[in-house]
VEXMAR-529584 format. One line per field, with one value per residue (C-alpha): x, y, z; residue number from 1; residue in three letters. Coordinates in steps of 0.001 Angstrom, whole numbers. Each point is the difference from the previous one (the first is absolute). Example, Ala and Ser with C-alpha at 12.3 -4.5 7.8 and 13.67 -1.06 7.14 Angstrom:
2
east = [12300_1370]
north = [-4500_3440]
up = [7800_-660]
nr = [1_2]
rest = [ala_ser]
This chain:
170
east = [160297_1405_584_-3583_-1365_2193_-1070_-3681_411_1872_-2718_-2764_1873_604_-3646_-1097_2336_-1184_-3635_704_2100_-723_-3776_-795_2313_-1749_-3402_1289_1207_-3471_-1710_2405_-586_-3780_482_2149_-2645_-2684_2066_670_-3737_-646_2722_-1470_-3459_1463_1962_-3125_-1911_2657_101_-3767_363_2572_-2410_-2786_2327_843_-3698_-757_2641_-2346_-2554_2301_-1607_-3454_1207_1495_-3361_-1764_2594_-524_-3791_137_2993_1369_748_-2788_861_-2972_1902_1204_-3553_-1335_2793_-883_-3673_996_2077_-2850_-2510_2193_848_-3721_-828_-1747_588_-81_-1404_-386_1589_-1203_1235_-2626_306_2733_-1148_2146_-1418_1622_3601_-404_-1145_-2930_151_-2898_325_-2379_790_-1639_1212_-1183_97_-1877_-1809_2399_2963_-1680_-395_3725_724_-2012_1693_3439_-914_-1098_3263_2137_2614_-1442_-3108_-2589_-3699_-2609_-2824_-2299_-366_-2566_118_-1713_-505_-878_-1611_2573_2095_3170_-278_2057_-1823_656_293_136_1457_1207_2740_1802_3598_1769_3391_1569]
north = [165873_-2980_-1756_602_-1172_-3089_-708_391_-2224_-2604_178_-434_-2885_-1638_496_-1437_-2961_-478_34_-2145_-2672_219_584_-3391_-1775_1735_-1018_-3568_127_1146_-2775_-2594_1304_-356_-3566_-877_1397_-1972_-3209_621_354_-3221_-1754_1125_-1200_-3388_-275_798_-2621_-2654_896_-417_-3407_-1019_995_-1989_-2986_152_206_-2994_-2085_-4_-1874_-2597_-2886_1112_248_-3494_-1346_1731_-1288_-3519_333_1443_-1635_1528_-3469_-2536_-3684_-2303_-3135_1908_1121_-3552_-1300_2636_-1003_-3665_833_2013_-2750_-2832_2058_432_-3679_651_-1954_1978_-2265_2552_3335_1969_3266_2546_3428_2597_3621_3129_2720_3331_-1204_-3434_-3432_-1801_-3792_-2351_-3650_-2766_-2678_-3182_-642_-3006_-387_607_3254_1022_-700_2105_2860_-341_93_3227_1511_-872_1518_3159_186_-810_2540_-94_2008_-2760_766_-2753_840_-2800_-3671_-2747_-3533_-3340_-2187_-3704_26_-2095_1877_-1953_579_2851_2961_978_3738_2086_3437_2864_2412_3029_1012_3156_958_2917]
up = [82846_-1775_3258_1116_-3344_24_3583_-909_-3083_2039_2647_-2614_-1665_3373_905_-3346_353_3575_-1025_-3086_1703_3688_-312_-1603_2433_2881_-1403_-388_3605_1188_-1997_1368_3521_-496_-1300_3012_2357_-1847_216_3702_581_-1943_1981_3318_-1088_-1007_3235_2003_-2012_682_3690_87_-1688_2628_2784_-1639_-401_3704_871_-2236_1795_2994_-2109_-1617_1877_-1136_-3602_271_1149_-2892_-2443_1332_-205_-3527_-1689_-3179_-1381_323_-240_-566_1131_3073_753_-359_2242_2593_-167_390_3096_1514_-648_1306_3089_620_-530_-3329_-3200_-3247_-2671_-2783_-731_-2983_-1424_-924_-1532_221_-34_-2_2238_877_-193_1546_-1159_1554_-426_702_997_979_2569_1129_3554_1975_3781_3194_634_2773_-2295_-2675_2506_842_-3740_-397_3049_-1371_-3380_1765_1980_-3042_-1070_-3513_-777_-458_-66_330_-2373_985_817_184_1337_-184_3042_-48_3440_1868_2562_-759_-3753_-1406_-1468_-3603_-510_-3162_349_-2122_1014_-1394_400_-1085_-1446_-1842]
nr = [1_2_3_4_5_6_7_8_9_10_11_12_13_14_15_16_17_18_19_20_21_22_23_24_25_26_27_28_29_30_31_32_33_34_35_36_37_38_39_40_41_42_43_44_45_46_47_48_49_50_51_52_53_54_55_56_57_58_59_60_61_62_63_64_65_66_67_68_69_70_71_72_73_74_75_76_77_78_79_80_81_82_83_84_85_86_87_88_89_90_91_92_93_94_95_96_97_98_99_100_101_102_103_104_105_106_107_108_109_110_111_112_113_114_115_116_117_118_119_120_121_122_123_124_125_126_127_128_129_130_131_132_133_134_135_136_137_138_139_140_141_142_143_144_145_146_147_148_149_150_151_152_153_154_155_156_157_158_159_160_161_162_163_164_165_166_167_168_169_170]
rest = [met_asn_lys_ile_leu_ile_thr_ile_ile_cys_phe_ile_val_ala_leu_gly_leu_gly_ile_gly_phe_val_gly_pro_lys_tyr_gln_glu_tyr_lys_asn_thr_lys_lys_glu_val_glu_lys_lys_glu_thr_glu_leu_ser_val_his_leu_glu_tyr_phe_glu_asn_leu_lys_arg_ile_lys_glu_gln_leu_lys_glu_tyr_glu_ser_ser_phe_ala_ile_ile_asp_cys_ala_phe_pro_ser_phe_phe_ser_ile_pro_gly_phe_phe_leu_asn_met_gln_lys_ile_ser_ser_gly_ser_gly_ile_ile_leu_ser_glu_ile_gly_glu_gly_ser_ile_glu_glu_lys_glu_gly_phe_lys_glu_arg_ser_tyr_ser_phe_ser_pro_thr_gly_thr_phe_ser_asn_phe_leu_asn_phe_leu_tyr_thr_leu_glu_arg_ser_ala_lys_met_ile_glu_val_glu_gly_phe_asn_phe_ser_phe_ser_gly_glu_ile_glu_asp_pro_ile_ser_phe_asn_met_ser_ile_lys_thr_tyr_ser_tyr]
């Protein structure tokens, strides 16, 4: 009987030690396993997200030339002297003389800046039409708001125009 009692006591002690020491370790193992599964799920979601970004990047490469045109039309850095030089080149290329250039208002609208300018070009009507056409075809976003002119009556005399324009930048 002693051997059976000692065996039962040893079994109960071993069971108690097993439950006392192994049970918490097993629970810790289960919690760690759940954390690993959670992290694996997060990792797969992130990998899928980055793969999607790569696909979008590849799709956007098809439109790089269009983005370059937009970036040129709406520059992030606007240089007033550069803009005036560009206007001078356009006018001289069209046979127009710019006698006055005036800066108007600057308004911020929906993430971009709208700048107003006034010009006083002088030249023939056909040269003025060429000037307007060149402004329209310019890489920069330039909008003619309005113009008026005065004419002396002589065909050879140049016409004096007054015009206001808007240009845009970020």
